[in-house]
C-alpha positions as CSV (number, residue, x, y, z in Angstrom):
1,M,-23.5,-4.9,2.2
2,F,-23.4,-1.3,1.0
3,S,-22.4,-0.1,4.5
4,A,-19.5,-2.5,4.5
5,L,-18.3,-1.2,1.2
6,I,-18.5,2.4,2.5
7,A,-16.7,1.4,5.7
8,A,-14.0,-0.4,3.7
9,I,-13.2,2.5,1.4
10,S,-13.5,5.3,4.0
11,P,-10.2,6.9,5.1
12,G,-8.8,5.6,8.4
13,P,-5.9,3.7,9.9
14,A,-6.5,0.7,7.6
15,T,-6.3,3.0,4.6
16,I,-3.0,4.4,5.8
17,T,-1.6,0.9,6.5
18,I,-2.7,-0.3,3.0
19,A,-1.0,2.7,1.4
20,A,2.2,2.2,3.5
21,T,2.3,-1.6,2.7
22,A,1.8,-0.9,-1.0
23,M,4.6,1.7,-1.1
24,S,7.1,-0.3,0.9
25,Q,6.4,-3.8,-0.3
26,G,4.8,-3.4,-3.7
27,R,1.4,-3.4,-5.4
28,M,0.6,-7.1,-4.9
29,Q,1.2,-7.0,-1.1
30,G,-0.9,-3.9,-0.9
31,L,-3.7,-5.5,-2.8
32,T,-3.4,-8.6,-0.6
33,F,-3.6,-6.5,2.6
34,A,-6.5,-4.5,1.2
35,T,-8.4,-7.7,0.4
36,G,-7.9,-8.9,4.0
37,V,-9.2,-5.6,5.4
38,F,-12.2,-5.7,3.1
39,C,-13.0,-9.3,4.0
40,G,-12.7,-8.5,7.7
41,S,-15.0,-5.5,7.3
42,I,-17.6,-7.7,5.5
43,F,-17.3,-10.4,8.2
44,W,-17.9,-8.0,11.1
45,S,-20.7,-6.2,9.2
46,L,-22.5,-9.5,8.6
47,F,-22.1,-10.4,12.3
48,S,-23.5,-7.1,13.3
49,A,-26.4,-7.3,10.8
50,L,-27.2,-10.8,12.1
51,S,-27.1,-9.7,15.7
52,L,-24.2,-12.1,16.4
53,G,-22.4,-9.3,18.2
54,T,-24.5,-10.2,21.3
55,L,-23.4,-13.8,21.0
56,L,-19.7,-12.7,20.9
57,A,-20.2,-10.4,23.9
58,G,-21.8,-13.1,25.9
59,M,-19.5,-15.9,24.9
60,P,-15.8,-14.9,24.8
61,E,-14.9,-18.5,24.0
62,F,-16.7,-18.2,20.7
63,L,-14.6,-15.2,19.8
64,D,-11.5,-17.2,20.5
65,I,-12.7,-20.0,18.3
66,L,-13.4,-17.6,15.4
67,R,-10.0,-15.9,15.9
68,Y,-8.1,-19.1,15.3
69,F,-10.4,-20.5,12.6
């Protein structure tokens, strides 16, 4: 969980996109976008921690199901 927090707040393309969204569309849209990036980071960190990355690599259909869920 700590590593997901560090990854979510580290500078990178997501940080730049969050800042650009907040500056162009307002604080609420920026916070909404940041929440989505944070949830995505937590989601993938949990998958990695639970070794479900192997499942996703072996079953691309499962990734498609998750993508549209």
